[in-house]
NUPAFI-162167 format. One record per residue (C-alpha): residue number from 1; residue in one letter; chain; y, x, z. Coordinates in pm, 1 decimal. Layout:
// NUPAFI-162167
NUM	A	A	Y	X	Z
...
***
This chain:
// NUPAFI-162167
1	M	A	1385.3	-22.1	-1301.8
2	K	A	1163.6	-300.5	-1176.3
3	I	A	734.2	-289.9	-1312.4
4	K	A	461.9	-535.7	-1202.4
5	S	A	97.1	-550.1	-1293.3
6	T	A	-229.3	-534.1	-1133.2
7	F	A	-470.7	-322.5	-889.1
8	E	A	-797.8	-282.6	-805.4
9	V	A	-900.5	-220.5	-435.0
10	T	A	-1255.5	-49.0	-326.1
11	M	A	-1234.8	-59.2	86.2
12	Q	A	-1453.8	131.8	327.5
13	G	A	-1394.6	39.0	669.7
14	E	A	-1487.3	185.2	1029.9
15	P	A	-1567.8	-4.4	1277.0
16	P	A	-1286.9	-42.9	1549.2
17	Y	A	-1254.3	235.7	1776.8
18	D	A	-1065.4	56.5	2058.6
19	T	A	-1118.8	-287.5	2182.4
20	V	A	-941.4	-455.6	2479.9
21	E	A	-956.9	-816.1	2532.0
22	G	A	-1018.0	-910.5	2179.2
23	V	A	-754.1	-673.6	2038.9
24	T	A	-915.6	-431.5	1793.3
25	L	A	-777.4	-88.0	1635.2
26	S	A	-967.2	32.3	1339.2
27	R	A	-952.5	280.9	1070.9
28	A	A	-991.4	209.4	648.5
29	S	A	-970.9	423.8	370.6
30	I	A	-856.6	242.3	48.0
31	S	A	-915.3	359.0	-295.5
32	K	A	-685.0	211.4	-554.4
33	T	A	-669.0	186.0	-950.7
34	F	A	-369.9	66.4	-1122.0
35	T	A	-290.8	-82.9	-1456.8
36	G	A	4.1	-140.5	-1660.3
37	P	A	339.7	37.3	-1638.5
38	L	A	176.9	196.3	-1347.9
39	S	A	-126.8	363.7	-1502.7
40	A	A	-250.3	534.1	-1182.8
41	T	A	-492.1	576.7	-853.9
42	S	A	-439.8	597.8	-526.5
43	T	A	-606.4	685.6	-192.3
44	V	A	-445.8	472.5	140.1
45	H	A	-546.4	538.8	512.3
46	M	A	-505.2	301.2	718.3
47	L	A	-488.9	210.4	1082.5
48	A	A	-500.1	-183.8	1201.9
49	A	A	-491.5	-416.0	1495.4
50	R	A	-667.5	-752.6	1499.6
51	T	A	-594.7	-1011.1	1773.6
52	P	A	-822.3	-1271.3	1893.0
53	Q	A	-560.0	-1517.8	1680.3
54	P	A	-660.7	-1476.1	1324.2
55	T	A	-377.3	-1527.2	1164.0
56	S	A	-194.0	-1248.6	1349.1
57	A	A	-232.0	-859.4	1273.9
58	G	A	-92.9	-541.4	1175.9
59	Y	A	-113.9	-233.7	1006.4
60	V	A	72.8	74.4	906.1
61	A	A	-72.1	304.4	608.3
62	L	A	-22.2	619.0	440.5
63	E	A	-104.1	669.8	0.9
64	R	A	-8.2	902.0	-241.5
65	I	A	-28.2	748.8	-607.0
66	V	A	-115.9	1020.6	-894.7
67	G	A	-39.2	928.3	-1263.7
68	T	A	178.2	816.3	-1516.3
69	L	A	491.1	561.2	-1431.7
70	D	A	642.0	461.9	-1774.6
71	G	A	504.8	750.0	-1954.4
72	R	A	621.4	1022.4	-1691.7
73	S	A	318.4	1214.8	-1497.4
74	G	A	349.0	1297.4	-1133.7
75	S	A	292.2	1180.2	-789.3
76	F	A	444.6	1005.0	-489.5
77	A	A	359.8	865.0	-135.6
78	L	A	467.3	558.6	18.4
79	V	A	464.4	439.5	351.1
80	H	A	347.4	61.6	440.1
81	L	A	435.5	-149.8	771.4
82	G	A	229.2	-477.8	742.1
83	L	A	262.7	-751.5	1007.1
84	M	A	115.4	-1114.9	1001.3
85	A	A	248.0	-1345.3	1296.5
86	A	A	74.8	-1690.8	1270.9
87	G	A	42.2	-1636.1	942.9
88	E	A	370.1	-1537.0	829.1
89	R	A	378.6	-1239.8	624.5
90	S	A	640.0	-979.5	670.3
91	L	A	546.7	-633.0	417.6
92	K	A	756.1	-321.0	401.4
93	V	A	636.7	-65.1	140.7
94	Q	A	865.9	202.1	52.6
95	I	A	844.7	501.9	-122.4
96	V	A	864.6	831.2	109.8
97	P	A	1208.7	1029.3	35.1
98	D	A	1152.3	1317.3	-161.7
99	S	A	793.1	1276.7	-214.1
100	G	A	800.2	1268.7	-595.1
101	T	A	658.0	1515.9	-774.3
102	G	A	618.7	1643.4	-1158.8
103	E	A	814.5	1387.1	-1346.8
104	L	A	814.3	1133.8	-1094.9
105	A	A	1047.6	1407.0	-871.9
106	G	A	1353.0	1215.4	-731.9
107	I	A	1222.7	858.3	-741.7
108	S	A	1276.6	634.1	-448.0
109	G	A	1228.3	249.3	-407.1
110	Q	A	1007.1	-38.8	-283.9
111	M	A	673.3	-162.3	-359.6
112	D	A	572.4	-567.1	-272.7
113	I	A	206.4	-634.8	-296.6
114	E	A	48.8	-991.2	-336.5
115	I	A	-306.4	-1094.7	-303.9
116	V	A	-400.9	-1417.2	-509.9
117	D	A	-662.3	-1599.1	-501.7
118	G	A	-867.5	-1240.5	-463.8
119	K	A	-653.2	-1027.2	-723.8
120	H	A	-416.5	-815.8	-648.9
121	F	A	-40.3	-750.1	-796.5
122	Y	A	218.5	-512.4	-724.9
123	E	A	606.7	-474.7	-813.0
124	L	A	718.1	-170.8	-795.0
125	D	A	1121.9	-113.8	-803.5
126	Y	A	1275.2	213.4	-802.2
127	E	A	1465.4	440.3	-981.0
128	F	A	1541.2	840.0	-982.6
129	K	A	1824.9	1050.8	-812.7
***
């Protein structure tokens, strides 16, 4: 199954915890509210690296989504790996195997995230085993 819609984001960043020659490491907590076929909320815990080159950076994150997906209630976890090299984006957001609970037990798949004009969009490609 493939679904897509939008989500809202509230971010609480922290000051960098380490800086060496302009490369900073930082943490952030993000709250999301998903609309559409995925009616849910989530909390994301992110670690990020920023470089002196504004178009190069990276992040890793863990996220737990709780709510309903096409009428099924429960939760599942995502793992994120995002890289940007000279403005070229690479993003992998994967459902953590066996992380589904409730009616979402057995879920697997991946999510793509896009930001267009400040608005956040998701596409979730999933299946149940």
